[in-house]
Structures are given as C-alpha cells and as structure tokens.
N, C-alpha and C positions, 0 to 999 in steps of 0.2 A: 504494500500500500504506500502510495506516495505521501510524504509528510505534507500537512496543510501549509499553504502559502501564507506567510505572515502578512498582516495588513500593513499597507504603506502609510506614510504620513500624508495627511490630507490638508492642503492649504485652503484658505478662504476662497481664492479664485476658482479652485476645483469644486468647492461646495456649491458655488453659484452656477457652475456649468453642468451639474448633475442633480437637478431638483428631485428626481425620483428617489435616489439614495438618500438625499438630504431629508426628505420627508419622513423617512423611516428612522433617521439618525436620532439617537437619544430617546427613542420611544419603544415601539413594539419590537423591531428587528434587533435593537441593541440591548434588550433586556437580558441581564445577567444575574446570577445568584438566586437567592430566595428559594432554594430547593426545599429547605425545611418548612418554610411558610406555605409553599404551594402544596406540600404533602399534607400538612395539617388542615388546610382549607378543603382539600378534596375529601379528606376523611370526615370533616364536619358536614359535608353535603349529605352523607348517609344518616346523619343524626335526625332527631325529630325536628320538624320545622317550627316556626314561630307560633306559639299557642297563646301567649298572653302579651299584652302591651299595656304598660302603665298599671299593672295589677288588675286589668280588666280581662276576664275570660272571653276569648273569642267565640263567636257563634259557630264557627266552622273552622276546620284546619286551615292554616295560612301557608303561604309559600315559604320555602326554606330560605333563610336569610343568613348571609355571611357578612360580617363587619370587619373591614380592614381599617385600622386606626393608625395614624401617624402624623407627625408634624408636616407642614408644607415643605416640599423638597425631598421627602423621604422615599418617594417613588410609589406611593400607595395606589395611584391611578394606573401606573405601569404594571404593578402586581395584579391589580384587578383585571386588566386587559389580558395579561398572560394567563390567568386562571380561566377567563372566558374562552380563550382560544383552545385551552386544553379540554374543556368539557363541552364545547359547542356541539359536538356530534351527538351528545345525549339530549340536546334540546333542539330538535329539528325545526321548530317554528320560528327560530330567529332570535336576535339580540336587540333589545331596545335600550337606548342610552339617554340619560338626562342628567344635567348638572344643576345642582340646587343653590350654588353660590357663585357669583361672578368674581373675576379676579380682584375687582375693587372692594369686595366684601359685601356687595349688595345681594340680598337673598332673592332667589327666584320665587315668584308666587306659586302657591300650590296649583292654582288654576292653570298657569302657564306650563308648569311641569306636567300636569295631566294631559293638556292639549298636545304637548310634545310627544308623549308616549302614544297617544291615540293616533296622531299623524303618522308615527312610525308604523303603526298597525294598519294604516290606510282607512281608519274609521272616521266618519264624519263627526265633527264637534259642533254642536248647536251654539250659535252666537249668544253670548250672555248667560250661558248655563252656569249654575252654581257649582261649587266644588263637590258637593255631595252628588249632584247629578253626573258630573264628569267621572267621579270615582266609581259610581255604579256602572257607567258605560264601559269604563276600562275593565272592571272585573268581569263584566259580561263578555267583553271581547276576548279575554284570555281564558275564559272558562273552557276546560277540555283541551287546552293547548299546553305545550311544553316550550316555554320561552324563558329567556334570561333578561332580567332587568338590571342594568348597571346604573346605579344611582350614585353619582359622584359628588363629593364635597357636601355632605349633609350636615346640618347644624341643629335641626329641630326634629325630635322623634315623632311629633304629631304630624308634621308634614310628610314624613316617611310613611306613617300609618295610612294616609290617604292613597298612597301609591301601591300598597301591597295587594297582590292578587289573593283571592280566597282559595285558589286551587293549590294543593301541595305539590303538584307536578311542576310548578314554576320555581325558578331560582332567582333570588334577589341578591346581588352583590353590591354592598354599600361601602363607600369610603367616607371617612370623617376624621377630624383632627384628634378626637379622643372618644372614649366610650360614651354613648348616648344614653343619658339617664332616662329611664322609661322603657328600655328594651332589656329587661333583666335576663331573659332566656338566651341571649346571644353572647357568646364568649368572643370578645374582639381579638383579632390577630393584630398585635401591636408591633409596629415597625420601628426599628432604629436605623443605624447605618448598615451598609453592606458589610459582609465579612471581608477581611483584608484581601483574600485572593480574588474575590469577585470585584472589589473596588479597583484592584490593579488591572484586572482583565478589562474593566470598562475604560480605564485610562488608555490601555493598549489599543482598544478599538478606535479611540479618538486620535491618538498621536502616533500610532504605529508601535511595533515591538522593538525597534532599534534602540531608542533611548531608554526603554524599560530594561532591555537586556544589558545595556551598558552599565546601569547602576540600579539593580533591583532593590537594594536597600533604600535608596532615595525615593523610588516609586512607592515603597511601602510607607515611608515617612510622609510622603505627599498625600497618600490615601488616608492616613491617620489624621493629618492636619485638616483634611476635608471632612472628617467625621464619617466617612463612608457614605455620605448623602449623595444620591444620584444627581440632584440638581446642582450641587456644588462641584461634583466631579465633571459634569457636563460643561460648566463654565470654565473651570480651570483647564480641562482638556481642550476645549475650543481655543482658549487663549494660547496654550502651548502649540496647538496645531498651526496657528497663524504665525508662530515664531519657531521655525525649525531649528534655529541655533540656540535657543534658550535651554539651559540645563534644568533637568527635573529637580536636582538637589537645590539649586538656587531658588527655584520657585517655591519649594517646600519651606526653605528658610525665610523667604520673603513673606509668605503667608503666616508662618509661625510668629514672626516678629511684629505683625500687625496687632493692634489692640482688638480684642475679641468683640467688645461692644455687646449690645443686647441681642444681636442676631447671630452671634457665634460664628461658626465656619461659613455660613451663608453670607453674612455681612462682610467677612474678610474677602471671600472670593469675588463678591460683587464689586467691592472697592477696587480690587486688583484689576478687574476687567474694565470697570467704568473709567478709572483714572488713566487707562492706556488709550482711551478713545480721543480723537480730535475734538475740539470744542464744539463744532457744529453737530457732530454725532452725539456728543453728550447731551446737548440741548434737545435734539430730536428724541433721544431715549427718555429724557425726563418728561416729555410731553405725552408719551404713549399711554399713560394711565387715563388720559382724557378720552381715549377710544372707547366707544360704548361696548359693554359686555366683554371688554378685553380682546376684541376682534379687530385686527389691523390689516389693511391692505395698502398698496402703494398710494392710492388716492388719499386715504386717511392720513398717512404719514406726510405726504406732500403738502396737504392743506395745513396740518399742524405746524410743520417746520417752515413752511413758506418756500419750499424748493420745488424743483421739477419732479415729475412723476418718475422719470428714469433714475434720477439721483436717489429718490426715496426708496425705490425698489432695490437698488444696490445696497443701501443702508440696511434695509430689512433683511436682506440675504446675509449680510455681515453679522447682524445681531443674532440671527438664527444659528450661524456657524459658531458663535461665541456662547450659545446656550442661553441667551437673553430672551429669545422668542422661540416658539415652537411652531413648526409647520402644520398647517391644516389643509384640508382639501380645497380645490377651486382657487388656488393661488392666495389663500388667506394665511395669516399668522395669528397665533394666540399668545397673549401675555401670560406667563406662568403666575399663578396665584401667589407663590412664595416670594416673588420679586415685587409685586404690586405695592406692598407697604413701604419698601425701601425707595421705590421710585416716587411715591407720593410724598415722602419726607423730603426728598431732594427737590421736588417740584415746589413745595411750599417754602423751602428755604432759599431757593435760588431764582425763582420766577415771581415777578410782581403780579398781584391779582389782576391788574389791567391787562398785562401781557397774556395771562392764562385765559382771560375772558375773550381776548382778541383771537387767540389760537382756536378756542372752542367755536367762536363765530365763523372763522374761516372754514373749519371742518364742516359745520352745519351748512354753510353756503355751498360748499363743494357737493355735499350730499343732495341738496335741493336741485342743483344743476344736473347731477347724474340721474336723479329721479325724473326730471323733466325730459331728459334725453331718452330714458327708458320708456316712459309713457308714450312719447312720440313714436317710438319704433313699433308700437303695437298696431299701428295702422298699416295699410298697404305700403310697401317699400317705395313704390313709384308715385305715390300720391303727392300732389303739389303741397298739400298742407303739412306733410312730414318735413319736406325740405324747408318750408318757411319756419317751422318750429325749431329746427336744428340750426337754422342760419345764425351765425355768430358764435356758436359753441366751438371751442377748440377741438381739434381732432382727437385729443386724448380723452375727451368726455363723450365721444360718440361710440355707438355700438355697430358692429359689422352688419348685423341683421336682427330680425325679431327674435330668433332663437337665442342669440348671444345676450340680448337684453333680458329675456325671460330667465335665462340661466343665472345671470348676474343678480336679478331680483330675488330668486329663490335662495341662492347661496348666501346672500347678504341680509336676508330678511330678519334673522335674530338681531343683528347689529343695527339694522334700520329701525326696528321696533324699539330697541333700547335707546337709540338716538332720539326718537320722538319722546319717549318717557323722560329722559334726562333733560331735554330741551324745555319741556313743559315745567318740570320740577325746578329748573334754574330760576325762572321768574324774571330774569333780566333780558331774555332773548325771545320774548313772546312773538314778535313779528316773524323771526326766523322759524320759531316753533310752528306757527300756523302755516307758513309756507311749506315746511317740511312735511307736516301731517297731510296737507292738501295734496302734495306731490305723491306721497306714498299711497294715499287713498286712490288717486287716479291711476297710478301704475298697477296696483293690485286689481282694480276693477277692469282695466284694459287687458291685462295679461291672463288673469284667472277667471274673470267674470264676476259679477256682483254676488251671485249666489255662492260660488265656491270660496270667495274671499270674505264672506260675511263674518266668520269668527274673528278675523283680524280687523275688519272694518269696525266692528262693535267697539273694540278697545280704542281704536283711533278716534272715533266720534266722541268717546268719553273724554279723551285728552283735549279735543277741541272745546268741549263743554267746560272743562276745568279752566282753560285760558279765557274763554268768553265770560264766565262768571267772575273770574278774578279781575278782568278789565272792564266789566259792565258793558260788554259788546252784545246788546240784546238781539240784533239781527243774527249774528253767528250762534248765539245761544239757542235761538228758536230753531235754526237749521239743524244744529247738532241734536237737539231733543227730538225733532221730527225723524231724523235718520235713525236714532237709537230706538225710538218707539216703533218705527216700521219693522226693524229687526225683531223687536219683542213680539210684535203682532204675528210675524211670519213663523215664529217658533212656538206659538200658542200661549204666550204670556199676555193675554188680552188685557187683564186688569192693570198690569204694570204699564202696558202701552197706553192705556187710557189716561193714567196719571201723567205720563210724559207728554201726551198730546195736549192735556189741559195746561201743563207748565209751558209748553211751546206757544200756546195761545196767549198766555200772559206776557211772554217775552216778545211775541210778535206785536202785540198791542203797545208795549213799552217802546219798541223800535218804530212804531207807526208804519209797519210793513204789511200792506194789504195782502200780498201773496202769502206770507207766512200765516196770517190770521185766517185767511180763507182756507188754506190747506189744512190748518190745525182744526178748524171747525168741521170740515168735511171728514177728517180722520177721526175726530171724536164720534161723529155720527156712525162711521164705519165700525168703530170699536163697539158701540152700543148695539149695532146690528149683529155683530158677531156674538154678542151676549144675549141675543134674541129679545132685547129691550126695544121693541119697534117704535113705541111712542117717543122715547128719547132720541132714537136714531132719526125719526122723521123731523123732530124739533131741530136737531143740529144741522141736518141737511137743509132745512128751511132757512136757518140763519146764514149758512154759507151761500145759499141761493140768493138771499136778499142782498148780500154784498156784491155778488156777481152781477145782479141786475142793476144795482146802483152804479157799477163801474162799466157797464156795457160789455162785459166779457162773454160774448155769445157762445163760444165753445164750452166754457165752464157752465153757462146757463143750461145748455142742452144736456150735458152730462149730469148735472145736479138734479134737473127735473127727472131724469131717469132713475137716479138713486132714491129720490123722494118717492117716486111711484113704486119702486120695488119695496120700500119700507111699508108703504100703505097697503100693498098687496099682501104682504106677510101678516099684517095686522088685521086683514079682512075688511078694510075700508075701500071697497072696490070703486066707489064713485070718485073718491079723492085720487085713487091710483089711476083711473082712466084720464082724469083731467091732467095729472102730471105727465103721463106718457103722451097724451095728445100734444101738450106743450113741448115735450122733448122732440116729438116728430116734426113739429113746426120749426123748431130751432134748427134741427139737422137739415130741413129743407132749405131754410134761408142760407145756411152755410154751404149748401151744395154737396153735403155729405150723404150720398145715396145709400151706402151700406148702413150708416147710422140711422137713417130714416126707416129703412127696411126693418131693422132690428126693433126700433121703437114701435112700429106698427105690429110686428109679431107679438110684442108684449101686450099691446092693446087687445089683440085677438085672444090671447090667453086669458086676460082678465074678463073680457066679455063672455068667454066660455064659462069661467068660474061664476060669473054673475047670473048665469042662466039665460043668456041672450045668444043662442047659437047662430041665428041668421045674421046678426051683426058681426059676430066673430068670423063667419064664412066670408062675408064681404071684405072685412078688413084683412083677412088672411090672404085673399086673392090679390088685393092691392099690394100687400107686402111681397108676394111671390113675384109680381111684375117688377117691383123695385130691386129685389134680389137678383133677378135675371139681368136687369140693366147694370147692376154692380158687378156681375160675374162671380158672385159668391155661391159656389156650388153647394157647400155645406148648408148654408142658410136656406137655399132653394129646397134641398132635400128635406130638411127639418120642417119647413113650412108645408111641403107636400104631405108629410106624415100627419101634421096637425090638421090639414084640410081633410085627410082621410078619416081621422078620428071624429071630426065634426060632422062629416057626412054620414058616418055610421050612426051617430046619435040622432041625426035628422031622418034616418030611415032610408038612406040611399047607398046600400052596400056595393052596388056595381060601380058607381062613381068613386067610391072609396078605394076599391081595388085598383082602379086606373091611376089614382094619385100615388098609391103605394108602389105600383110598378114604376112610375116616373121617378120616385125617390130611389128605388133600387138601381135604375139605370144611371142615375147621377153619381151615386157613391157605392154601389155594390150592396152587399148584404150585411154591412156593419151597422147594427142598430144604434151603437153609441155615437156614430157619426151623424145621426139624425136627431140628436137631442138638442133642443134649443136651450141655451144658457144665456142669461142676461149678462151683458158685459159689465154691469154695475153691481152684481151680486157680491 
C-alpha cells in the first residue's frame, strides 16, 4: 500500500482559487478527533428518548434527544454534523436544520424556527399562525417518519420543547453552551478542547506536515496554547498558512506571551490575526457584526466598508482563509458566533456611533437597490419596463436573468428578513426601513407569488405597521392593517381580521384617505358576511356604497351594489336584493362591462326564482344568456342554460328543458361543476 501523501501548505491565494475545498475547510471535511464523544453519543441514541420536560410528564413518547454542550469555538456544531453524517442512513426521511441564536446573540423566535423546519419538510405554513398551531403542524408532518432535527445554539429549553416531535423514531441533536435547565432526562456531552494528537492533526491539515514534522514538540506546544479549541486552531492555522516562513515555535511563544484576557486562547488568537491585518481590512472586519443574522456576502461587505465589490470579495476570501469567517452555500459567508462579541467590542471602541450608523445606512441602501433590481427581473426579460427600471443601476447590482434573481432572493432571504427587522428596530432609519420592506414585499410577490409568499409577507406588513404607528403615518398604517387583515381572512381568522379592518378604518379616516376608508368599510362588510351576520354585512356594504356614490366611482358602485344584493339574498330580503342587483346591472351597462352585466342579470334571475316568480326569472335569464354570448363567456352561457332548464322544468316544459341542457353540454362537456353559477361578490 502506498503511504498517504502529506498535505501541502496552502497559501491564501490558493484558498481563493479553490472555493470548493475552501468551503469544506474547517468544517465537515476537516473534522478530526472526538472519537470518544461520537461513540458515547451513538450509544445514547439507543437509550430511552425524552419523556419529561421541566418535570412535566409527556402525553406520549418524545423523540430521542442528544445534547452537545460546549463553549463557542469548541466545535460543538462540527461534532453534531459529524454525528448526523454517521447515523443519517438510519433516518431515511432526511435532516432538518435550524439555528436558534444569531451570531450577534439575538435569539430566533420560536415561530421563525418552526417555519424553518416546516419549509425544510416542504409543508405549507399558514401566515400569522400561532406557535402552538405551527408546532402541531410540525408534529403532524413528522409523524410516522424517521428524521433528524439538528437544533443549533439553543438557549431556552421551552423553545426547544416546541420543536420536539412526538414520535420516538425521530432524533433531535441539540447544541448549546451549557446544560439546559429543564431537560433533566438528557445527559449532555460536554466538550472541551481536542486531544493533543487531534489538535496537531488539525494544524497539519491547515499548514501542511513539513513544519509539524520539523518541530513536533513546538506543534504540541502550539496546540496546548490554543487550548485545543477548533476555532482557535483554525485561526492560528490560517495565519501560519499565509506565512510559510513563520516558525511554529515562534508562534507558540508569541501566543503564550500575550495577556490571556477574559476570552482566553480565543482572544489571544484573534488578537494575533487581527493585528496582522492592514488597517482597511481591520476596519472592514470590525464592521461585519452589522451584517444581519451574521450572513455576509460581497455586496454587504462592500457597502459597509465603502469599497468595490471585487475588493470586498477578496477580503472575505482572506478572512475565511484566516478562520475569521466560514463559508456557506451560494457564495455566502457566516460570522462565527464565538468571534461576534470580540468584534462588537472592537466596533464600539474604535468606531464613532455616527460612522456605525452611516455604514448601516449604506448597507441598507445597497440592499434596497438589489431588491429593486431583483423585483424588476421578475418581468419578461425583453420588456421595455424592465430596462427602464434597471436604467442607472451599476452592472454589479444587476442580475443575469430571472432565475439568477430568484436564486439570489431565496438564498439571501434569512438575511433580508433580518435586515428588515433590524432596520425597523433601529428607529433612526425609518425611511430606509420602509423602502427596504416595500422592496422585499414586491420581490417576494413577483418571484413567489402572493399566495406562496404570504407567510413572509405577514411579518413584513407587521414591520410596516410598527414604523407607521411609531411615526403616526396613518395612511401607511391603514394599508398595513388592511394587508394583514386580508391574510387573516384568507386563513380563516375572520374575527381577528374584523378587528384589523375596523382599526384600518380609523387610520384611514385619520389620514383622510377615501380609498382606505372605502376599502376598510367594504372589508368589514365582507368579514360580517363570512360570519353569516347578513344584517351587519348589508349595513357596511351600504356605507361603502354611499361613499362611492358621493365620489362618483362607478366601478366601485356596481361592485358594491352586487355585494349588497348578495347580502340581502342570504338574509331572505328578496325585494331589496332585486333592487340592488338591478342597480348593479345598470352600473355595468353604463361602464360597458358586458360580462359584469350578464352576471348581475343571472343573479337577478336566481332571486326571482327564489321569490316564486319563474316567468320573470325565465325572461331575465334569457337576456343574461344573450349578454353572455356577446361577452364570449362560455362558462356563464352554460351555467345560464342549466338555470333556464331548471326553470322550464318547474314551468312544466321538460322538452325545452332538455334542449337547454344539451346546449350546456355542448358548450362545456359533461362537467356539472363547470355549470354552477357563483356570484363574483360572494
């Protein structure tokens, strides 16, 4: 057998030229050691799963849960990933991942975590659903399946409880900084540093075996000074890899002589790497904690540092080679959580608040322009409007095609959502925050469609509402409330929608916005109609109609007459319903809307039939058929032919009825559902 080839020294310029290998560097492919921990974790899988939480007896057996505890930088996530790779074959339904703490220390909401897991399963997540609802949907989705949930960086046991499946066939691998009080049945696997041999092996993978073999004792000393912590070894190894002539022994002595400070080996290694950077690179690194959710790309770094996109990309590649960033899919980088506190301390100490705010504003402005470009690309690529919208944008902010724009949006969505939340929470950048949210709403609606994007849009509209309430922007407040209420109504939360429609009406009146008030009054009527409160529905439709009549809005008048007639019909007030539908038909006739007039007449025929006036119904229905024929609406023609047949049956003319049914069959075939008339205002 040939001896294995020793790994060679890797310089920073080589790291930049081989992104595939670099993406694996320091993470999955470079995982070393931890054999004992892996063995213990695999043995724990066979033990009884989580049966109690916070002293409460579970109603049913829970998923098996493994807890890996360790300080940031100890490699707890890498160990969890290594374990998942080893046991993945036993869980054929896949692996779901969610992170519960951002690098800046901000916790992920339970709702967001549940949605992330459900999206990983391909399950629909109703917009505005509560945590309990989403938790139930998740447990139902994994029932009977064998999946692994990798829950990274947890801090709250109650948040973890909402994510746990009820099926014992599932496995939950949890990482945290320490034992989580409230999960007494789980024995944590506590991590310290790597064993000396594994730590030296990790250094060898980063700097090659030549310098290790030349002075193995110095390599052991260096590993000891690093505390055996993978994050520290990655930084020191990256620093040495960029300096092929630096001696391992000198580096160990340099680190040993540094004051330990409160961060121990991590702080010493970070100081070594940070102080070796040029001043512009130091400043860029200090600003990276401003990146939302710790996700960085070349545009984010370029905007923060005020440099070109190409220069920012080169810096990010260098930082990744030095262990200061980690590579993520789709050209993204992630800020390690263990370094975020150190960088934030530097940011507060060396950057003036005004400069920090300016950098954040530049980053948000760049994001707004990218979203503008992304939304514009959703239209036809050769459309004149697309060229006009992109006119003036630099080439670096344009996308090659619609697919590239959609890919960018999906891969950056966690960071974009976090940007919107942070911009709104800032309070000093409300104008940018509003533009950012508007751009993200448009891009999602254009690329995903409003229905598919509804869960994300719900949260974005709530952010708009927060800014509008803070700034007393009543027009925007009304618009946000209407949008949220519409999503509530679509998901069956009619009473919640009704409350928001009423609040939107108050905001619209405060803004003196007739469109918002009219829309809100009509929507209040629609909510009461959904609740089968026909009297209140008719009352609110009447109020909206009165405003439309006062403003001469003919299209709104015709539609509202129809909605009013529909409410009267359900309430059994056929005389009022006929008058309303007759007015609707007249309105559509004045507008030249032949299909609308035909549908209004068809509703009149239906009400006349309910009122026991079949001859009038027959006459009106024939008039509606003629209008439907002129409009070219085959479905409406067929439905009206069926209605004519039913009326003729009641009038004692079965032969004529058969003729009309045959005509309906010729128009649309034998699909009875196609011949059902539905009011467009139901």
